[in-house]
LUMKEZA-793826 format. One record per residue (C-alpha): z, x, y; residue in three letters. Coordinates in Angstrom, 3 decimals, padded with zeros to 6 digits. Each point is the difference from the previous one (the first is absolute). Example, Ala and Ser with C-alpha at 12.3 -4.5 7.8 and 13.67 -1.06 7.14 Angstrom:
[node [007.800, 012.300, -004.500], 'ALA']
[node [-000.660, 001.370, 003.440], 'SER']
***
This chain:
[node [-099.262, -063.955, -004.000], 'MET']
[node [-000.554, -001.332, -003.509], 'ALA']
[node [-003.042, -000.890, -002.074], 'PHE']
[node [000.093, -002.363, -002.944], 'VAL']
[node [-002.847, 000.124, -002.497], 'TYR']
[node [-000.631, -002.789, -002.462], 'ARG']
[node [-001.681, 001.112, -003.200], 'LEU']
[node [-001.790, -002.542, -002.167], 'GLU']
[node [-001.655, 000.378, -003.399], 'ASN']
[node [-002.974, -002.331, -000.158], 'TYR']
[node [-000.675, 000.847, -003.625], 'SER']
[node [000.687, -002.796, -002.438], 'ALA']
[node [000.371, 002.346, -002.985], 'THR']
[node [001.049, 003.532, 001.051], 'GLU']
[node [003.486, 001.101, 001.020], 'SER']
[node [001.067, 003.106, 001.938], 'TYR']
[node [003.428, 001.074, -001.198], 'GLN']
[node [000.238, 003.267, 001.979], 'ASP']
[node [-002.126, -000.411, 003.086], 'LEU']
[node [000.361, 002.671, 002.686], 'SER']
[node [-000.750, -001.054, 003.559], 'VAL']
[node [-000.214, 002.629, 002.703], 'GLY']
[node [-000.710, 000.542, 003.685], 'TRP']
[node [-001.320, 003.009, 001.853], 'TRP']
[node [002.228, 000.651, 002.987], 'LEU']
[node [-001.284, 002.114, 002.865], 'ASP']
[node [003.167, 001.140, 001.775], 'PHE']
[node [-002.170, 001.648, 002.660], 'ASP']
[node [002.593, 002.647, 000.818], 'VAL']
[node [-000.553, 003.229, 001.882], 'GLY']
[node [-001.815, 003.180, -000.938], 'ASN']
[node [002.819, 002.169, -001.292], 'ASN']
[node [-000.332, 000.624, -003.751], 'PRO']
[node [003.467, 001.588, -000.080], 'ALA']
[node [001.814, -003.135, 001.094], 'THR']
[node [-002.368, -002.945, -000.241], 'ASP']
[node [000.435, -000.677, -003.675], 'ARG']
[node [000.452, -003.177, -001.929], 'SER']
[node [003.016, -000.438, -002.286], 'ALA']
[node [001.275, -002.406, -002.602], 'LEU']
[node [003.591, -001.153, 000.507], 'HIS']
[node [002.169, 000.857, -003.023], 'PRO']
[node [001.750, -003.397, -000.222], 'THR']
[node [-001.864, -002.495, 002.182], 'LEU']
[node [-003.547, -001.283, -000.721], 'PRO']
[node [-001.119, 001.783, 003.157], 'LEU']
[node [-002.698, 002.498, 000.923], 'VAL']
[node [000.187, 001.556, 003.450], 'TYR']
[node [-001.274, 002.744, 002.247], 'ALA']
[node [001.290, 001.807, 003.066], 'TYR']
[node [-001.972, 000.051, 003.237], 'ASN']
[node [000.972, 003.221, 001.758], 'SER']
[node [-001.851, -001.042, 003.142], 'ALA']
[node [002.304, -002.962, 000.594], 'SER']
[node [003.008, 001.199, -002.055], 'SER']
[node [-000.194, -003.254, -001.912], 'ARG']
[node [000.048, -000.948, -003.657], 'PHE']
[node [-002.387, -002.663, -001.216], 'ILE']
[node [-000.121, -001.487, -003.447], 'GLY']
[node [-000.893, -002.858, -002.284], 'ALA']
[node [002.455, -001.741, -002.319], 'VAL']
[node [-001.000, -002.042, -003.030], 'LEU']
[node [001.935, -003.282, 000.228], 'LEU']
[node [-000.934, -001.679, -003.245], 'SER']
[node [002.446, 001.999, -002.071], 'GLY']
[node [-002.746, 001.765, -001.959], 'GLN']
[node [000.210, 003.770, -000.525], 'THR']
[node [-002.120, 002.441, 001.950], 'LEU']
[node [-002.895, 001.246, -002.121], 'HIS']
[node [-001.226, 003.157, 001.703], 'ARG']
[node [-000.734, 001.636, 003.306], 'ARG']
[node [-002.447, 002.455, 001.522], 'ILE']
[node [001.317, 002.627, 002.397], 'GLY']
[node [-001.651, 001.544, 003.028], 'ARG']
[node [-003.726, 000.665, -000.267], 'VAL']
[node [-001.156, 002.555, 002.583], 'ASP']
[node [-003.716, -000.366, -000.706], 'THR']
[node [-001.148, -003.332, -001.251], 'PHE']
[node [-003.674, -000.428, 000.696], 'SER']
[node [-000.563, -003.064, -002.115], 'ALA']
[node [-000.002, -003.300, 001.821], 'ILE']
[node [003.270, -001.796, -000.818], 'PRO']
[node [000.012, -003.598, -001.207], 'PRO']
[node [-001.400, -002.349, 002.590], 'SER']
[node [003.220, -001.880, 000.595], 'TYR']
[node [001.771, 003.139, 001.221], 'ILE']
[node [-002.093, -000.150, 003.153], 'SER']
[node [001.718, -003.267, 000.889], 'LEU']
[node [003.042, 002.019, 000.945], 'ALA']
[node [-001.970, 002.368, 002.210], 'ARG']
[node [-001.976, -000.333, 003.178], 'GLN']
[node [-003.438, -001.621, -000.437], 'PRO']
[node [-002.697, 002.437, -000.948], 'GLY']
[node [-001.185, 002.079, -002.908], 'GLY']
[node [002.463, 002.070, -001.961], 'VAL']
[node [-001.536, 003.278, -001.110], 'THR']
[node [003.010, 002.278, -000.303], 'SER']
[node [003.678, -000.407, -000.613], 'THR']
[node [001.026, 003.551, 000.772], 'THR']
[node [003.634, 000.025, 001.032], 'GLY']
[node [000.758, -003.496, -001.251], 'ASP']
[node [002.343, -000.868, -002.831], 'VAL']
[node [-001.266, -002.465, -002.563], 'PHE']
[node [002.390, -001.502, -002.490], 'THR']
[node [-000.579, -002.379, -002.839], 'LEU']
[node [002.865, -002.443, -000.463], 'ILE']
[node [-000.359, -002.081, -003.114], 'ALA']
[node [001.757, -002.780, -001.820], 'ALA']
[node [000.158, 000.502, -003.739], 'ARG']
[node [000.759, -002.550, -002.642], 'GLY']
[node [-001.360, -003.125, 001.694], 'VAL']
[node [-000.441, -002.539, -002.769], 'ASP']
[node [-003.048, -002.208, 000.475], 'LEU']
[node [-000.611, -002.195, -003.027], 'PRO']
[node [-003.199, -001.988, -000.247], 'ALA']
[node [-000.087, -002.452, 002.871], 'GLY']
[node [003.254, 001.443, 001.410], 'GLY']
[node [000.977, 001.346, 003.408], 'ALA']
[node [002.526, 002.386, 001.518], 'ASP']
[node [001.030, 001.262, 003.413], 'THR']
[node [000.346, 003.582, 001.171], 'VAL']
[node [001.449, 000.728, 003.436], 'ALA']
[node [-000.076, 003.070, 002.202], 'LEU']
[node [001.817, 000.786, 003.257], 'ALA']
[node [-000.526, 002.728, 002.595], 'LEU']
[node [003.134, 001.606, 001.439], 'VAL']
[node [000.763, 002.739, 002.484], 'GLY']
[node [002.829, 001.961, 001.548], 'GLY']
[node [000.925, 003.162, 001.871], 'TYR']
[node [002.031, 001.292, -002.953], 'SER']
[node [-000.222, -000.289, -003.743], 'LEU']
[node [003.253, -001.962, 000.040], 'THR']
[node [-001.481, -002.525, 002.434], 'GLU']
[node [-003.114, -000.228, -002.171], 'LEU']
[node [002.132, -000.659, -003.091], 'GLU']
[node [001.976, -002.698, 001.815], 'MET']
[node [-003.254, -001.684, 000.973], 'GLY']
[node [-001.232, 000.143, -003.576], 'ALA']
[node [003.239, -001.455, -001.359], 'GLU']
[node [-000.095, -002.771, 002.603], 'ALA']
[node [-003.578, -000.834, -000.971], 'ALA']
[node [000.920, -000.080, -003.697], 'LEU']
[node [002.953, -002.274, 000.732], 'ALA']
[node [-002.155, -002.276, 002.167], 'TRP']
[node [-002.587, -000.350, -002.734], 'TYR']
[node [002.516, -000.560, -002.774], 'ASP']
[node [002.074, -002.482, 001.999], 'CYS']
[node [-002.597, -002.039, 001.841], 'LEU']
[node [-003.380, 000.454, -001.651], 'VAL']
[node [001.224, -000.056, -003.597], 'ARG']
[node [002.503, -002.748, 000.748], 'GLY']
[node [003.204, 001.903, -000.803], 'ASN']
[node [001.718, -000.797, 003.296], 'ALA']
[node [003.347, -001.811, -000.495], 'PRO']
[node [-000.364, -003.740, 000.272], 'GLN']
[node [002.051, -001.492, 002.840], 'VAL']
[node [000.131, -003.788, 000.173], 'ASP']
[node [002.378, -001.557, 002.516], 'LEU']
[node [-001.381, -003.450, -000.744], 'GLY']
[node [-001.654, -002.528, 002.309], 'PRO']
[node [001.109, -000.785, 003.552], 'ASP']
[node [002.953, -002.375, -000.366], 'ARG']
[node [003.374, -001.290, 001.183], 'ARG']
[node [003.273, 001.330, -001.354], 'LEU']
[node [003.680, -000.208, 000.821], 'CYS']
[node [002.055, 002.602, 001.804], 'ARG']
[node [001.736, 001.914, -002.776], 'GLY']
[node [-002.943, -000.250, -002.407], 'ASP']
[node [-001.471, 003.291, -001.163], 'SER']
[node [-003.476, 001.514, 000.253], 'LEU']
[node [-000.735, 002.494, -002.777], 'ALA']
[node [-002.503, 002.778, -000.475], 'GLY']
[node [-001.201, 001.406, -003.346], 'PRO']
[node [002.701, 001.858, -001.973], 'PRO']
[node [-000.023, 003.689, -000.864], 'GLY']
[node [-001.683, 001.385, 003.122], 'MET']
[node [000.855, 003.410, 001.438], 'VAL']
[node [000.165, -001.299, 003.569], 'SER']
[node [000.077, -003.317, 001.845], 'TYR']
[node [-000.787, -000.509, 003.686], 'THR']
[node [000.519, -003.508, 001.409], 'TRP']
[node [-001.122, -001.224, 003.390], 'SER']
[node [003.639, -000.580, 001.006], 'ASN']
[node [000.932, 003.615, -000.730], 'GLY']
[node [001.700, -000.425, -003.368], 'TYR']
[node [-000.761, 002.387, -002.883], 'ALA']
[node [001.299, -002.067, -002.933], 'THR']
[node [-001.849, -001.994, -002.691], 'PRO']
[node [001.632, -003.212, 001.265], 'LEU']
[node [000.531, -001.357, 003.526], 'ILE']
[node [001.470, -003.204, 001.435], 'TYR']
[node [-002.139, -001.305, 002.877], 'PRO']
[node [001.989, -001.421, 002.914], 'THR']
[node [-002.761, -000.913, 002.446], 'GLN']
[node [-003.410, -001.637, -000.226], 'SER']
[node [-003.005, 002.292, 000.290], 'GLY']
[node [-002.370, 002.342, -001.828], 'LEU']
[node [001.586, 002.225, -002.651], 'TYR']
[node [-001.935, 002.865, -001.624], 'TRP']
[node [000.875, 002.508, -002.707], 'LEU']
[node [-001.472, 003.453, -000.727], 'LEU']
[node [000.973, 001.598, -003.332], 'VAL']
[node [-000.722, 003.306, -001.693], 'GLN']
[node [000.199, 000.591, -003.744], 'ASP']
[node [000.670, 003.136, -002.049], 'ALA']
[node [-003.729, 000.862, 000.016], 'GLN']
[node [-000.012, 000.003, 003.829], 'ASP']
[node [-002.063, -003.174, 000.075], 'CYS']
[node [000.635, -002.451, 002.804], 'TRP']
[node [000.125, -003.785, -000.117], 'GLY']
[node [000.255, -002.554, 002.790], 'TYR']
[node [000.395, -003.708, 000.607], 'ASP']
[node [001.147, -002.293, 002.790], 'GLU']
[node [001.231, -003.577, 000.347], 'VAL']
[node [000.912, -002.346, 002.846], 'PHE']
[node [003.400, -001.620, -000.507], 'LEU']
[node [001.601, -002.904, 001.805], 'THR']
[node [003.747, 000.504, -000.399], 'VAL']
[node [002.162, -003.133, 000.118], 'ASP']
[node [003.734, 000.226, 000.652], 'SER']
[node [002.943, -002.330, 000.583], 'LEU']
[node [001.555, -000.424, 003.436], 'GLU']
[node [003.419, 001.531, 000.635], 'ALA']
[node [002.891, -001.967, -001.443], 'ALA']
[node [002.692, -001.591, 002.212], 'GLN']
[node [003.206, -000.155, -002.035], 'VAL']
[node [003.420, -001.189, 001.232], 'GLN']
[node [003.217, 000.730, -001.940], 'PHE']
[node [003.153, -002.105, 000.470], 'THR']
[node [002.642, 001.302, 000.565], 'PRO']
[node [-001.808, 003.353, -000.475], 'GLY']
[node [-000.536, 002.633, -002.673], 'LEU']
[node [003.777, 000.400, -000.349], 'MET']
[node [001.766, -003.005, -001.478], 'VAL']
[node [003.359, -000.716, -001.626], 'ALA']
[node [000.670, -001.302, -003.480], 'VAL']
[node [-000.101, -003.792, 000.149], 'GLY']
[node [-001.806, -000.073, 003.332], 'GLN']
[node [-003.343, -001.895, 000.031], 'PRO']
[node [-002.995, 002.283, 000.465], 'PHE']
[node [-003.396, -001.198, 001.210], 'GLN']
[node [-003.375, 001.785, 000.416], 'ALA']
[node [-002.878, -001.807, 001.716], 'THR']
[node [-003.615, 000.979, 000.697], 'GLU']
[node [-000.616, -001.576, 003.416], 'GLN']
[node [-003.665, 000.783, 000.778], 'SER']
[node [-001.258, -003.372, -001.244], 'GLY']
[node [-003.137, 001.557, -001.499], 'ARG']
[node [-001.508, -001.827, -002.990], 'PRO']
[node [000.919, 002.706, -002.486], 'TYR']
[node [001.601, -000.431, -003.398], 'GLN']
[node [003.534, 001.439, -000.001], 'TYR']
[node [002.167, 001.080, -002.913], 'THR']
[node [003.439, 001.564, 000.423], 'TRP']
[node [001.477, 002.223, -002.709], 'ARG']
[node [003.715, 000.730, 000.339], 'LEU']
[node [002.117, 002.403, -001.988], 'GLN']
[node [003.258, -001.865, -000.708], 'THR']
[node [003.174, 000.822, -001.961], 'PRO']
[node [-001.504, -001.898, -002.953], 'SER']
[node [-003.501, 001.533, 000.242], 'GLY']
[node [-003.228, -000.616, 001.869], 'TRP']
[node [-000.673, -003.523, 001.266], 'GLN']
[node [-003.168, -001.454, 001.487], 'GLN']
[node [-000.276, -002.522, 002.848], 'PHE']
[node [-003.311, -001.544, 001.145], 'PRO']
[node [-000.688, -000.980, 003.605], 'GLY']
[node [000.582, 001.575, 003.413], 'PRO']
[node [003.840, -000.281, -000.173], 'SER']
[node [002.693, 001.306, -002.324], 'LEU']
[node [003.637, -001.166, -000.175], 'ASN']
[node [002.560, 001.757, -002.156], 'TYR']
[node [003.738, 000.732, -000.188], 'THR']
[node [001.109, 003.254, -001.635], 'PHE']
[node [002.926, 000.055, -002.397], 'SER']
[node [000.497, 003.784, -000.210], 'SER']
[node [000.037, 002.887, 002.437], 'ALA']
[node [-002.735, 002.628, -000.146], 'GLY']
[node [-003.446, 000.929, 001.299], 'THR']
[node [-002.881, -002.236, -001.059], 'TYR']
[node [-003.778, 000.183, 000.444], 'THR']
[node [-001.983, -002.855, 001.527], 'LEU']
[node [-003.788, -000.220, -000.391], 'LEU']
[node [-002.468, -002.300, 001.749], 'LEU']
[node [-003.407, -000.408, -001.636], 'LEU']
[node [-002.753, -001.496, 002.181], 'ARG']
[node [-003.508, -001.128, -000.907], 'GLN']
[node [-002.790, -001.320, 002.200], 'ASP']
[node [-001.822, -002.785, -001.914], 'PRO']
[node [-003.086, 000.438, 002.200], 'ALA']
[node [-000.652, 003.633, -001.022], 'THR']
[node [002.207, 000.500, -003.052], 'GLY']
[node [001.644, 002.973, 001.707], 'CYS']
[node [003.694, 000.579, -000.538], 'GLN']
[node [002.776, 002.375, 000.994], 'ASP']
[node [003.735, 000.459, -000.443], 'SER']
[node [002.962, 000.867, 002.236], 'LEU']
[node [003.453, 001.216, -001.021], 'ALA']
[node [003.511, 000.086, 001.487], 'TRP']
[node [003.503, 000.917, -001.148], 'GLU']
[node [002.911, -002.428, 000.400], 'ILE']
[node [003.578, 001.312, 000.145], 'THR']
[node [002.570, -002.439, -001.370], 'VAL']
[node [003.682, 000.714, 000.801], 'THR']
[node [003.193, -001.298, -001.585], 'VAL']
[node [001.214, -001.714, 003.187], 'THR']
[node [-000.435, -003.671, 000.790], 'SER']
[node [-001.685, -001.432, 003.110], 'ASN']
[node [000.035, 002.396, 002.945], 'LEU']
[node [001.869, -001.335, 003.019], 'SER']
[node [-001.941, -001.391, 002.931], 'SER']
[node [002.085, -003.026, 001.077], 'ALA']
[node [002.023, -000.041, 003.203], 'SER']
[node [003.608, 001.072, -000.484], 'GLY']
[node [-000.984, 002.593, -002.617], 'ALA']
[node [001.323, 003.552, 000.346], 'PRO']
[node [-001.906, 002.282, 002.389], 'THR']
[node [-000.405, 003.772, -000.197], 'LEU']
[node [-001.081, 002.121, 002.941], 'HIS']
[node [-001.667, 002.348, 000.534], 'PRO']
[node [-002.387, -000.724, -002.854], 'ASN']
[node [-001.829, 002.300, -000.775], 'PRO']
[node [002.749, 002.601, 000.288], 'THR']
[node [000.868, 003.546, -001.011], 'ARG']
[node [003.791, 000.392, -000.154], 'GLU']
[node [001.546, -003.467, 000.023], 'GLY']
[node [000.102, -003.448, 001.640], 'PHE']
[node [002.199, -002.649, 001.582], 'TRP']
[node [000.499, -003.078, -002.134], 'LEU']
[node [000.626, -003.498, 001.269], 'GLY']
[node [000.757, -002.846, -002.403], 'TYR']
[node [001.454, -003.533, -000.077], 'PRO']
[node [003.723, -000.380, -000.414], 'ALA']
[node [-000.249, -001.519, -003.478], 'GLU']
[node [-001.567, 003.160, -001.426], 'ALA']
[node [002.383, 002.123, -002.041], 'ALA']
[node [000.020, 002.771, -002.538], 'GLY']
[node [-002.161, 003.120, 000.206], 'SER']
[node [-003.198, 001.249, 001.578], 'LEU']
[node [-002.356, 001.271, -002.731], 'ARG']
[node [-003.253, 001.969, 000.213], 'LEU']
[node [-002.623, -000.060, -002.786], 'TYR']
[node [-003.290, 001.750, -000.609], 'THR']
[node [-003.131, -002.156, -000.156], 'ALA']
[node [000.320, 000.145, -003.793], 'ALA']
[node [003.501, -001.475, 000.168], 'GLY']
[node [002.141, 003.115, -000.526], 'LYS']
[node [003.318, 000.030, 001.910], 'LEU']
[node [000.171, 003.181, 002.123], 'VAL']
[node [002.822, -000.702, 002.497], 'TRP']
[node [002.851, -002.469, 000.516], 'GLU']
[node [002.587, -000.379, 002.785], 'ALA']
[node [002.699, -002.598, 000.747], 'PRO']
[node [-000.810, -002.419, 002.799], 'LEU']
[node [001.578, 000.817, 003.363], 'GLN']
[node [000.274, -002.355, 002.916], 'LYS']
[node [-003.341, -001.303, 001.339], 'PRO']
[node [-001.819, 002.448, 002.293], 'GLY']
[node [001.424, 003.115, -001.706], 'SER']
[node [-001.985, 003.194, -000.524], 'TRP']
[node [-000.858, 001.080, -003.549], 'TYR']
[node [-000.949, 003.649, -000.543], 'ALA']
[node [-002.386, 000.499, -002.906], 'LEU']
[node [000.195, 002.799, -002.555], 'PRO']
[node [-003.006, 002.326, -000.400], 'PRO']
[node [-002.741, -002.101, -001.610], 'LEU']
[node [-003.777, 000.484, -000.386], 'PRO']
[node [-002.153, -001.699, 002.608], 'ALA']
[node [-001.435, -003.323, -001.090], 'GLY']
[node [000.632, -003.721, -000.216], 'THR']
[node [003.353, -001.224, -001.347], 'TYR']
[node [001.512, -003.418, -000.602], 'LEU']
[node [003.424, -000.853, 001.472], 'TRP']
[node [002.386, -002.705, -001.241], 'GLU']
[node [002.928, -001.687, 001.740], 'VAL']
[node [001.442, -002.870, -002.024], 'GLY']
[node [-002.835, -002.533, -000.533], 'PRO']
[node [-002.185, 001.633, 002.652], 'TYR']
[node [-002.629, 002.641, -000.640], 'ARG']
[node [-002.621, 001.892, 002.014], 'GLY']
[node [-002.000, 003.220, 000.433], 'LYS']
[node [001.085, 003.293, 001.585], 'LEU']
[node [-002.471, 002.772, 000.778], 'VAL']
[node [001.287, 003.591, 000.075], 'LEU']
[node [-002.058, 002.449, 002.055], 'LEU']
[node [-000.529, 003.646, -000.968], 'PRO']
***
């Protein structure tokens, strides 16, 4: 419970540079002079007393940041009628004796009230079953007053309700001790993926809290449908084509890493023929003109030193394929020379003279993976299993 008092100086000429403002507090504790005593906290602007009847501490904390001026301890016999406003805290009726009660004066010192000026002094009542609990309550009240009443809470502004693109960020204020987002993240920056209400709770180094919320409509692009011909493995000199087949009215830009550097191709299709073996990166940039949202996709293309892979009838055949130890090879009569095996990067790893068609070829120990075979003008893929 807190009380805020506004002080105003109606004088047009006089100033009060060191005004003390105080309150009589009737803690109304029990009747034990040995234990029911008021005390002034050594570090907090807090006066308190202990009620032995309920084993509870009660106290008052000055929130305005002013220093405590003075206090009055227990008064066992106090026959004078206390100030009239003390009775507001008691049951209705006349107050003729305060025997057994603890009265304390808590005062703000140094309130500056120039002529025609005003100031605010605030007071909070706290309680607890231990002095530690009482101190925690006092510190919480001081933090509440400093953060919220005096306007020192961190400012959190997530902006107005709006639309944004998937991948765009939503940022909180920098330099906070903690961040708690509605989606569970604890970072200064998040990337909303779904439409809905997003809120952020922050805490600064002074233990002040700040909060804001915003409703976001998150726009995103539909999934891409990309076809590669002949695939993501292609030979030097073999035409390569990539096509986005969804038909959506997006703007497309391809970026391809080539032997001569990066090249850019507008439109949903890309056609290119590589001149050197290697591994190259392909990027597709998409933008929706209706929302302005964009994204990017990436692939790797492996280019080998071999020419067109065989697929025509009459070409050599290897079986089984995939295999582990070897294969039978069938080939047309005009083929001659050697059977060669290359890695996908074009490195020769095995070579054997051609035997009659249908012969078995035992392979040497090689790592599992995809290899390229060559028989005369014919070429193809061979997959070795672990």
